[in-house]
Structures are given as C-alpha cells and as structure tokens.
Residue frames as a rotation matrix with the C-alpha (Angstrom) as fourth column:
UNK 1
0.584 0.811 0.000 0.00
0.811 -0.584 0.000 0.00
0.000 0.000 -1.000 0.00
UNK 2
-0.249 -0.655 0.714 1.32
0.598 -0.684 -0.419 3.44
0.762 0.323 0.561 -0.91
UNK 3
-0.958 -0.140 -0.251 1.25
0.284 -0.598 -0.749 6.48
-0.045 -0.789 0.613 1.31
UNK 4
-0.016 0.999 -0.037 -2.23
1.000 0.017 0.021 7.43
0.022 -0.037 -0.999 2.44
UNK 5
-0.890 -0.221 0.399 -3.47
0.236 -0.972 -0.012 10.97
0.390 0.083 0.917 1.98
UNK 6
-0.847 0.510 -0.146 -6.10
-0.083 -0.399 -0.913 13.04
-0.524 -0.762 0.380 3.78
UNK 7
-0.269 0.773 -0.575 -8.52
-0.900 -0.415 -0.136 13.13
-0.344 0.480 0.807 0.83
UNK 8
-0.881 -0.252 -0.401 -8.32
-0.421 0.805 0.419 9.44
0.217 0.538 -0.815 -0.06
UNK 9
0.181 0.973 -0.144 -11.58
-0.804 0.231 0.549 7.48
0.567 0.017 0.824 -0.46
UNK 10
0.751 0.253 -0.610 -12.24
0.034 0.908 0.418 4.58
0.660 -0.334 0.673 1.94
UNK 11
-0.130 -0.903 0.409 -9.67
-0.440 -0.317 -0.840 5.99
0.888 -0.289 -0.356 4.34
UNK 12
0.295 0.293 0.909 -11.33
-0.956 0.086 0.282 4.66
0.004 -0.952 0.306 7.52
UNK 13
0.993 0.101 0.063 -10.85
-0.099 0.994 -0.039 1.04
-0.067 0.032 0.997 6.41
UNK 14
0.477 -0.878 -0.033 -7.25
0.246 0.169 -0.955 1.70
0.844 0.447 0.296 5.43
UNK 15
-0.054 -0.459 0.887 -6.43
-0.766 -0.551 -0.332 3.42
0.641 -0.697 -0.321 8.74
UNK 16
0.694 0.417 0.586 -7.79
-0.707 0.549 0.446 0.39
-0.136 -0.724 0.676 10.59
UNK 17
0.932 -0.345 -0.111 -5.17
0.281 0.881 -0.382 -1.79
0.229 0.325 0.918 8.87
UNK 18
0.294 -0.875 0.385 -2.20
-0.222 -0.454 -0.863 0.41
0.930 0.168 -0.328 9.83
UNK 19
0.277 -0.315 -0.908 0.08
0.911 0.388 0.143 -0.46
0.307 -0.866 0.394 12.72
UNK 20
0.749 0.068 -0.659 1.28
0.450 -0.782 0.431 2.34
-0.485 -0.620 -0.616 14.99
UNK 21
-0.323 -0.938 -0.130 4.53
0.427 -0.266 0.864 2.86
-0.845 0.223 0.486 13.02
UNK 22
-0.591 0.176 0.787 2.62
0.784 -0.105 0.612 3.37
0.191 0.979 -0.076 9.76
UNK 23
0.559 0.826 -0.071 0.11
0.805 -0.521 0.283 5.63
0.197 -0.215 -0.956 11.53
UNK 24
0.446 -0.485 -0.752 3.00
0.393 -0.649 0.651 7.75
-0.804 -0.586 -0.099 12.85
UNK 25
-0.586 -0.733 0.345 4.40
0.600 -0.107 0.793 8.11
-0.545 0.671 0.503 9.30
UNK 26
0.194 0.749 0.634 1.29
0.972 -0.235 -0.021 9.95
0.133 0.620 -0.773 8.02
UNK 27
-0.806 -0.549 0.223 1.56
0.543 -0.835 -0.092 13.67
0.237 0.047 0.970 7.27
UNK 28
-0.212 0.769 0.603 -1.73
-0.424 -0.628 0.652 14.59
0.880 -0.117 0.460 8.94
UNK 29
-0.710 -0.050 0.702 -3.12
-0.704 0.075 -0.706 14.18
-0.017 -0.996 -0.088 12.43
UNK 30
-0.217 0.633 -0.743 -5.04
-0.130 0.736 0.665 11.04
0.967 0.241 -0.077 13.39
UNK 31
-0.720 0.145 0.679 -7.15
-0.682 0.036 -0.730 10.60
-0.130 -0.989 0.073 16.51
UNK 32
-0.407 0.573 -0.711 -9.01
-0.140 0.730 0.669 7.30
0.902 0.372 -0.217 16.76
UNK 33
-0.728 0.232 0.645 -11.63
-0.681 -0.128 -0.721 6.70
-0.085 -0.964 0.251 19.43
UNK 34
-0.925 0.368 -0.096 -14.09
0.361 0.929 0.082 4.00
0.119 0.042 -0.992 20.45
UNK 35
-0.179 0.966 0.186 -17.88
0.572 -0.051 0.819 4.05
0.801 0.253 -0.543 20.91
UNK 36
0.539 0.321 -0.778 -17.46
0.839 -0.282 0.465 5.67
-0.071 -0.904 -0.422 24.35
UNK 37
0.897 -0.225 0.381 -15.26
-0.002 -0.863 -0.505 8.38
0.442 0.452 -0.775 22.74
UNK 38
0.686 -0.721 0.101 -12.13
-0.103 0.040 0.994 7.13
-0.720 -0.692 -0.047 24.53
UNK 39
0.555 -0.557 -0.618 -9.01
-0.828 -0.293 -0.479 7.80
0.086 0.777 -0.623 22.45
UNK 40
0.716 -0.289 0.635 -7.25
0.015 0.916 0.400 4.57
-0.698 -0.277 0.661 21.45
UNK 41
0.210 -0.687 0.696 -5.14
0.975 0.203 -0.093 5.75
-0.078 0.698 0.712 18.49
UNK 42
0.907 -0.038 -0.419 -3.08
0.009 -0.994 0.110 8.92
-0.421 -0.103 -0.901 18.28
UNK 43
0.650 -0.671 0.357 -0.30
0.719 0.391 -0.574 9.51
0.246 0.630 0.737 15.81
UNK 44
-0.121 -0.859 -0.498 3.04
0.906 -0.301 0.299 11.29
-0.407 -0.415 0.814 16.15
UNK 45
-0.600 -0.065 0.797 2.11
0.570 -0.734 0.369 14.03
0.561 0.676 0.478 13.66
UNK 46
0.382 0.845 0.375 -0.86
0.227 -0.479 0.848 15.10
0.896 -0.239 -0.375 15.77
UNK 47
0.611 -0.234 -0.756 1.08
0.789 0.110 0.604 14.80
-0.058 -0.966 0.252 19.01
UNK 48
-0.480 -0.875 -0.056 3.79
0.853 -0.481 0.202 17.15
-0.204 0.050 0.978 17.70
UNK 49
-0.539 0.311 0.783 1.33
0.386 -0.735 0.557 19.60
0.749 0.602 0.276 16.13
UNK 50
0.505 0.847 0.168 -0.97
0.160 -0.283 0.946 19.80
0.848 -0.451 -0.278 19.15
UNK 51
-0.354 -0.729 0.586 1.77
-0.553 -0.343 -0.760 19.62
0.754 -0.593 -0.281 21.77
UNK 52
0.420 0.541 0.728 -0.03
-0.902 0.340 0.267 16.81
-0.103 -0.769 0.631 23.60
UNK 53
-0.681 -0.732 0.032 1.83
-0.730 0.681 0.054 13.62
-0.062 0.013 -0.998 24.45
UNK 54
-0.333 0.544 -0.770 0.27
-0.229 0.745 0.626 10.22
0.915 0.385 -0.124 23.81
UNK 55
-0.735 0.018 -0.678 0.18
0.606 0.465 -0.645 9.71
0.304 -0.885 -0.353 27.59
UNK 56
-0.863 0.406 -0.301 -1.98
-0.164 -0.788 -0.593 12.82
-0.478 -0.463 0.747 27.92
UNK 57
-0.387 0.697 -0.603 -4.39
-0.922 -0.274 0.275 11.69
0.027 0.662 0.749 25.18
UNK 58
-0.454 0.182 -0.872 -4.63
-0.260 0.910 0.324 7.88
0.852 0.374 -0.366 25.00
UNK 59
-0.603 0.292 -0.743 -7.25
0.691 0.656 -0.303 6.39
0.399 -0.696 -0.597 27.32
UNK 60
-0.732 0.346 -0.587 -9.07
0.207 -0.707 -0.676 9.69
-0.649 -0.616 0.446 27.82
UNK 61
0.246 0.904 0.350 -12.46
0.773 0.035 -0.633 10.83
-0.584 0.426 -0.691 26.42
UNK 62
-0.469 -0.491 0.734 -11.91
0.872 -0.389 0.296 12.87
0.140 0.779 0.611 23.26
UNK 63
-0.100 0.530 0.842 -14.71
0.471 -0.720 0.509 15.41
0.877 0.447 -0.177 23.50
UNK 64
0.881 0.471 0.035 -14.64
0.188 -0.418 0.889 16.16
0.434 -0.777 -0.456 27.24
UNK 65
0.703 -0.674 -0.230 -10.98
0.298 -0.015 0.954 15.80
-0.646 -0.739 0.190 28.26
UNK 66
-0.176 -0.872 0.457 -8.69
0.815 0.132 0.565 15.83
-0.553 0.472 0.687 25.21
UNK 67
-0.933 -0.135 0.332 -10.42
0.332 -0.678 0.657 18.26
0.137 0.723 0.677 22.83
UNK 68
-0.274 0.887 -0.372 -13.46
0.684 -0.092 -0.724 19.92
-0.676 -0.453 -0.581 24.40
UNK 69
-0.470 0.065 -0.880 -13.26
-0.441 -0.881 0.170 22.52
-0.765 0.468 0.443 21.59
UNK 70
-0.874 0.175 -0.454 -14.71
-0.359 0.397 0.845 19.77
0.328 0.901 -0.284 19.35
UNK 71
-0.758 0.631 -0.168 -17.62
0.608 0.587 -0.534 18.99
-0.238 -0.507 -0.828 21.69
UNK 72
-0.491 0.580 -0.650 -20.24
-0.450 -0.808 -0.381 20.73
-0.746 0.105 0.658 19.54
UNK 73
0.520 0.831 0.198 -22.75
-0.187 0.337 -0.923 20.22
-0.833 0.443 0.330 16.75
UNK 74
0.530 -0.351 -0.772 -20.06
-0.848 -0.221 -0.481 20.44
-0.002 0.910 -0.415 14.05
UNK 75
-0.425 -0.800 -0.424 -17.95
-0.730 0.580 -0.362 17.51
0.535 0.155 -0.830 15.29
UNK 76
-0.929 -0.018 0.371 -19.12
-0.283 0.680 -0.677 15.46
-0.240 -0.733 -0.636 18.29
UNK 77
-0.079 0.993 0.086 -22.81
-0.533 0.031 -0.845 15.67
-0.842 -0.112 0.527 17.35
UNK 78
0.209 0.119 -0.971 -22.11
-0.964 0.193 -0.184 14.32
0.166 0.974 0.155 13.86
UNK 79
-0.767 -0.511 -0.388 -20.52
-0.418 0.857 -0.302 11.21
0.487 -0.069 -0.871 15.35
UNK 80
-0.756 0.554 0.350 -23.45
-0.212 0.298 -0.931 10.80
-0.619 -0.777 -0.108 17.75
UNK 81
0.164 0.866 -0.472 -25.96
-0.801 -0.162 -0.576 11.17
-0.575 0.472 0.668 14.92
UNK 82
-0.099 -0.281 -0.955 -24.15
-0.850 0.523 -0.066 8.64
0.517 0.805 -0.291 12.72
UNK 83
-0.961 -0.276 -0.013 -23.98
-0.219 0.790 -0.573 6.15
0.169 -0.547 -0.820 15.60
UNK 84
-0.483 0.853 0.198 -27.68
-0.330 0.032 -0.944 6.61
-0.811 -0.521 0.266 16.44
UNK 85
0.355 0.632 -0.689 -28.69
-0.859 -0.071 -0.508 6.23
-0.370 0.771 0.518 12.77
UNK 86
0.395 -0.310 0.865 -26.37
0.159 0.950 0.268 3.28
-0.905 0.031 0.425 12.19
UNK 87
0.976 0.017 0.217 -24.96
0.217 -0.167 -0.962 5.13
0.020 0.986 -0.167 9.19
UNK 88
0.084 -0.991 0.108 -21.50
0.996 0.080 -0.039 5.94
0.030 0.111 0.993 7.89
UNK 89
0.877 0.058 -0.477 -19.88
0.129 -0.985 0.117 9.33
-0.463 -0.164 -0.871 8.32
UNK 90
-0.143 -0.921 0.362 -17.29
0.948 -0.023 0.316 10.83
-0.283 0.389 0.877 5.99
UNK 91
0.851 0.469 0.238 -17.30
0.507 -0.852 -0.134 14.61
0.140 0.234 -0.962 6.16
UNK 92
-0.369 -0.928 0.046 -14.62
0.905 -0.370 -0.209 17.26
0.211 -0.035 0.977 5.63
UNK 93
0.781 0.625 0.018 -15.13
0.594 -0.751 0.287 20.56
0.193 -0.213 -0.958 7.41
UNK 94
-0.185 -0.753 0.631 -13.13
0.190 -0.658 -0.729 23.74
0.964 -0.015 0.264 7.82
UNK 95
0.740 0.385 -0.551 -12.52
0.555 0.113 0.824 24.27
0.379 -0.916 -0.130 11.53
UNK 96
0.135 -0.702 0.699 -10.58
-0.445 -0.674 -0.590 26.38
0.885 -0.232 -0.403 14.01
UNK 97
0.266 -0.163 -0.950 -8.83
0.732 0.676 0.088 24.57
0.628 -0.719 0.299 16.86
UNK 98
0.351 -0.024 0.936 -8.66
-0.295 -0.952 0.086 26.69
0.889 -0.307 -0.341 20.01
UNK 99
0.982 0.123 -0.141 -7.72
0.087 0.368 0.926 24.52
0.165 -0.922 0.351 22.98
UNK 100
0.634 -0.755 -0.167 -4.46
0.300 0.042 0.953 25.47
-0.713 -0.654 0.253 24.76
UNK 101
-0.423 -0.769 0.480 -3.11
0.806 -0.077 0.586 27.15
-0.414 0.635 0.653 21.65
UNK 102
-0.598 0.262 -0.757 -3.60
-0.431 -0.902 0.028 30.16
-0.676 0.343 0.652 19.49
UNK 103
0.486 0.858 0.167 -6.49
-0.277 0.333 -0.901 29.59
-0.829 0.392 0.400 17.07
UNK 104
-0.705 -0.709 -0.021 -5.36
-0.323 0.295 0.899 27.40
-0.631 0.641 -0.437 14.17
UNK 105
0.312 0.785 -0.535 -7.36
-0.881 0.028 -0.473 27.00
-0.356 0.619 0.700 10.96
UNK 106
-0.773 -0.491 0.402 -7.49
-0.342 0.856 0.389 23.35
-0.535 0.163 -0.829 9.91
UNK 107
-0.067 0.767 -0.638 -9.55
-0.824 0.318 0.469 20.90
0.563 0.557 0.611 7.93
UNK 108
-0.470 0.022 0.883 -11.12
-0.623 0.700 -0.349 18.04
-0.625 -0.714 -0.315 9.84
UNK 109
-0.357 0.425 -0.832 -12.21
-0.618 0.561 0.551 14.80
0.701 0.710 0.063 8.28
UNK 110
-0.247 0.414 0.876 -14.74
-0.868 0.308 -0.390 12.91
-0.431 -0.857 0.283 10.35
UNK 111
-0.386 0.006 -0.923 -14.85
-0.641 0.718 0.272 9.17
0.664 0.696 -0.273 9.67
UNK 112
-0.456 0.280 0.845 -17.12
-0.640 0.556 -0.530 6.50
-0.618 -0.783 -0.074 11.09
UNK 113
-0.490 0.305 -0.817 -18.29
-0.575 0.591 0.566 3.18
0.655 0.747 -0.115 9.70
UNK 114
0.434 0.778 0.455 -21.08
-0.849 0.183 0.496 1.23
0.302 -0.601 0.739 11.41
UNK 115
0.897 -0.048 -0.440 -19.11
0.072 0.997 0.040 -2.04
0.436 -0.068 0.897 11.33
UNK 116
-0.048 -0.999 -0.003 -15.83
0.311 -0.012 -0.950 -0.54
0.949 -0.046 0.311 12.61
UNK 117
0.444 0.222 -0.868 -15.12
0.877 0.094 0.472 -0.25
0.187 -0.970 -0.153 16.34
UNK 118
-0.311 -0.643 -0.700 -12.89
0.689 -0.660 0.300 2.83
-0.655 -0.389 0.648 15.91
UNK 119
0.782 0.505 0.364 -14.00
0.623 -0.635 -0.456 6.22
0.001 0.584 -0.812 14.62
UNK 120
-0.221 -0.975 0.012 -11.56
0.965 -0.217 0.149 8.91
-0.142 0.045 0.989 13.49
UNK 121
0.913 0.180 -0.366 -10.99
0.108 -0.972 -0.209 12.64
-0.394 0.151 -0.907 13.53
UNK 122
0.115 -0.879 0.462 -8.28
0.992 0.125 -0.008 13.51
-0.050 0.459 0.887 11.03
UNK 123
0.698 0.055 -0.714 -6.61
0.223 -0.964 0.144 16.92
-0.680 -0.260 -0.685 11.16
UNK 124
0.201 -0.604 0.771 -4.99
0.963 -0.023 -0.269 18.58
0.180 0.797 0.577 8.15
UNK 125
0.407 -0.175 -0.896 -3.01
0.394 -0.851 0.346 21.67
-0.824 -0.494 -0.278 8.94
UNK 126
0.997 -0.002 -0.082 -1.94
-0.072 -0.503 -0.861 24.25
-0.040 0.864 -0.501 6.34
C-alpha cells in the first residue's frame, strides 16, 4: 500500500489496517476513538502539532478531556448522529482549533463506519 493521503476514499478502512509505526508516518493528524469516545489511536504528527503527548491523550475521552473545543454540533454531534442512525460518516469541514493554543485553521475529516469499532478525527493543517 502506498502512502495514504487526507482526501483518499475509503480511508477509515485503510487506517484500521495500519500499525502504529505506519500511523506515525502519516503527514496529517489522526485521533481514533471508540464508541465511548475514549481515544485509542493517536499519531506522532498530531502529538507534535498539538503539543499533547500520547500519555496525555490515550485512554481519555476525546470530546470532554482531550479536545473539548470539538464537543459541539459540528464535530461530536455528527458522530453521535451517525452512531444513532447506524450510518456511515465521511465529512470534511473547515474548523478552528482553540484549545491550549492560538487559534489554528485546519480541515477536519470525520470518519465512522457502522461495522468498525474505531472512529476517526483527522486533522490537516496548512
């Protein structure tokens, strides 16, 4: 498999097949979380860009502890709606990250598949 990119179709399934080393090699941020929103995957790119260590992020709820700036209708609610409907989610949105940093304009890609145990927020920085 070649290098994955942020815009690639069927990216959720491909991320699920990556080991941690391959996840760390990506040039965009990856945060994977389970049905209870607990972060279980976090790549090196996002750790460096956000200034949050894996120890600070892994095992913690994404929307209440790690990134409360995403706990809104634009991000968290879309995952909740997809889970409630049993549908897939693949949406790209322009967003501004604000937690513990100066505001940073990014693109987020929200990925969820009904059959997959891990959902993803991908972060593309300019």
